[in-house]
C-alpha positions as CSV (number, residue, x, y, z in Angstrom):
1,M,-43.3,-30.4,-19.6
2,K,-44.5,-27.4,-21.6
3,K,-46.1,-26.0,-18.4
4,L,-42.7,-25.9,-16.7
5,L,-40.8,-24.5,-19.7
6,L,-42.3,-21.0,-19.7
7,P,-41.9,-20.3,-16.0
8,T,-38.4,-21.6,-16.0
9,L,-37.4,-19.4,-19.0
10,L,-39.0,-16.4,-17.3
11,F,-37.1,-17.1,-14.0
12,A,-33.8,-17.5,-15.9
13,A,-34.4,-14.2,-17.8
14,L,-35.2,-12.4,-14.6
15,L,-32.2,-13.9,-12.8
16,F,-29.6,-13.1,-15.6
17,G,-31.2,-9.9,-16.6
18,C,-30.8,-8.1,-13.2
19,K,-27.6,-6.1,-12.8
20,D,-25.4,-6.0,-9.7
21,D,-26.2,-2.7,-8.0
22,Q,-22.6,-2.2,-7.0
23,H,-21.3,-2.1,-10.6
24,N,-21.6,0.8,-13.0
25,N,-20.6,1.4,-16.6
26,Q,-16.9,2.1,-15.9
27,G,-15.1,-1.1,-16.6
28,G,-17.0,-3.2,-14.0
29,Q,-15.4,-1.5,-11.0
30,T,-17.5,-1.1,-8.0
31,T,-18.8,2.3,-7.0
32,E,-16.7,2.1,-3.9
33,T,-13.4,1.8,-5.8
34,I,-14.3,4.7,-8.1
35,T,-15.7,7.2,-5.7
36,G,-14.8,6.0,-2.3
37,A,-11.6,7.7,-1.1
38,I,-9.4,5.7,1.3
39,D,-9.4,7.2,4.8
40,P,-5.8,8.1,5.7
41,A,-6.4,6.8,9.2
42,T,-6.7,3.3,7.7
43,I,-3.4,3.5,5.9
44,L,-0.5,1.6,7.5
45,F,2.6,-0.4,6.8
46,V,3.1,-4.1,7.4
47,C,6.5,-5.6,7.9
48,E,6.9,-9.3,7.2
49,T,10.0,-11.3,7.6
50,A,10.9,-12.7,4.2
51,E,11.1,-16.5,3.8
52,A,14.4,-16.3,2.0
53,P,17.0,-14.6,4.2
54,N,19.6,-12.2,2.8
55,E,22.3,-14.8,2.5
56,Q,24.8,-12.5,0.7
57,A,25.0,-10.1,3.6
58,D,24.2,-12.7,6.4
59,A,21.5,-10.2,7.4
60,P,17.8,-10.1,8.0
61,H,15.4,-9.6,5.1
62,H,11.9,-7.9,5.4
63,E,9.2,-7.3,2.9
64,V,7.3,-4.0,3.4
65,Y,3.7,-3.8,2.4
66,L,1.4,-0.8,2.4
67,Q,-2.2,-1.4,3.5
68,L,-4.6,0.9,1.7
69,G,-8.1,0.1,2.8
70,N,-8.7,-3.5,1.8
71,S,-5.6,-3.7,-0.5
72,K,-2.1,-4.7,0.6
73,V,0.7,-3.9,-1.9
74,K,4.4,-4.7,-1.6
75,V,6.4,-1.5,-1.8
76,A,10.0,-2.6,-0.9
77,D,12.5,-5.0,0.6
78,I,14.7,-3.8,3.4
79,L,17.0,-5.4,5.9
80,N,15.4,-4.5,9.2
81,C,11.8,-3.3,9.6
82,E,9.8,-1.9,12.4
83,I,6.9,0.5,12.6
84,L,8.0,4.0,13.6
85,G,6.1,6.1,16.0
86,K,5.5,9.9,15.3
87,D,8.2,10.6,17.9
88,A,10.8,9.0,15.6
89,Y,9.9,11.0,12.5
90,E,12.1,14.1,13.0
91,Q,15.3,12.1,13.8
92,N,14.8,10.1,10.6
93,Q,14.0,13.1,8.4
94,I,10.3,12.1,8.0
95,P,7.9,14.9,7.7
96,A,5.5,15.4,10.6
97,K,2.5,15.1,8.3
98,A,3.5,11.7,7.1
99,I,0.7,9.2,7.5
100,A,2.8,6.2,8.5
101,A,6.5,5.1,8.5
102,V,8.7,2.1,8.9
103,G,12.4,1.6,9.0
104,G,15.3,-0.1,10.6
105,W,19.0,-0.1,11.3
106,W,21.4,-3.0,10.6
107,A,25.2,-3.1,10.7
108,G,25.9,0.6,10.1
109,G,23.0,1.5,7.8
110,G,19.3,2.1,7.8
111,D,16.4,2.0,5.3
112,Y,13.3,4.1,6.0
113,I,10.0,4.4,4.2
114,Y,7.0,6.7,4.7
115,V,3.7,7.5,3.0
116,I,2.4,11.0,2.8
117,E,-0.5,12.8,1.1
118,E,0.8,15.0,-1.8
119,G,-1.0,16.5,-4.7
120,G,-4.2,14.6,-4.1
121,N,-2.4,11.2,-4.0
122,Y,-0.7,9.0,-1.4
123,V,3.0,9.0,-2.1
124,V,5.5,6.4,-0.8
125,K,9.1,7.6,-0.3
126,K,12.2,5.6,0.6
127,G,15.5,6.8,1.9
128,A,18.7,5.4,3.5
129,I,21.5,6.6,5.8
130,F,24.8,5.0,6.6
131,E,27.2,5.6,9.5
132,E,29.9,6.9,7.1
133,S,27.5,9.5,5.5
134,E,29.0,12.9,5.7
135,N,25.9,15.0,4.9
136,N,23.4,13.0,7.0
137,D,20.8,13.2,4.2
138,F,18.4,10.3,4.0
139,G,17.9,11.1,0.3
140,Y,14.2,10.3,0.2
141,T,12.8,9.6,-3.3
142,T,9.4,8.6,-4.5
143,I,9.1,4.8,-5.1
144,M,5.3,4.5,-5.6
145,T,2.2,6.7,-5.9
146,F,-1.4,5.8,-5.3
147,S,-4.7,7.6,-6.0
148,K,-7.1,8.5,-3.2
149,T,-9.0,5.3,-4.2
150,G,-6.0,3.1,-3.9
151,E,-5.0,2.5,-7.6
152,E,-1.3,2.8,-8.4
153,V,-0.5,6.0,-10.4
154,Y,2.2,5.7,-12.9
């Protein structure tokens, strides 16, 4: 029994003494999440029909998610949601340099969301327009901001 005890202890010390090469000394985050910036080409919106409909307005209900690399974060709830092509940006007051955009029209009004790179971050903006609007301004405001590595910035 004593012959097996020393090799077993040495193996256990070696096994538990080795560190994961992906981790560093900054809170256990992997090197990728600290230094690896998310490629803007991989950023996109995902529209999902909500399980609970908008019963108050007898209207559709969609949850909007932003896909940042391997992370998927809910950014808003809107009535109607579809991915917008670059050709629809101008008519919806979305800057041409926006990375991705979604939006939709329902019963006289529309909600629109886009993500853009600003100040070294990815900024999500939301606006709305209604048939009775006199100034035709979507009134985009920032609803969320993410760092280049995908962490939410407050």
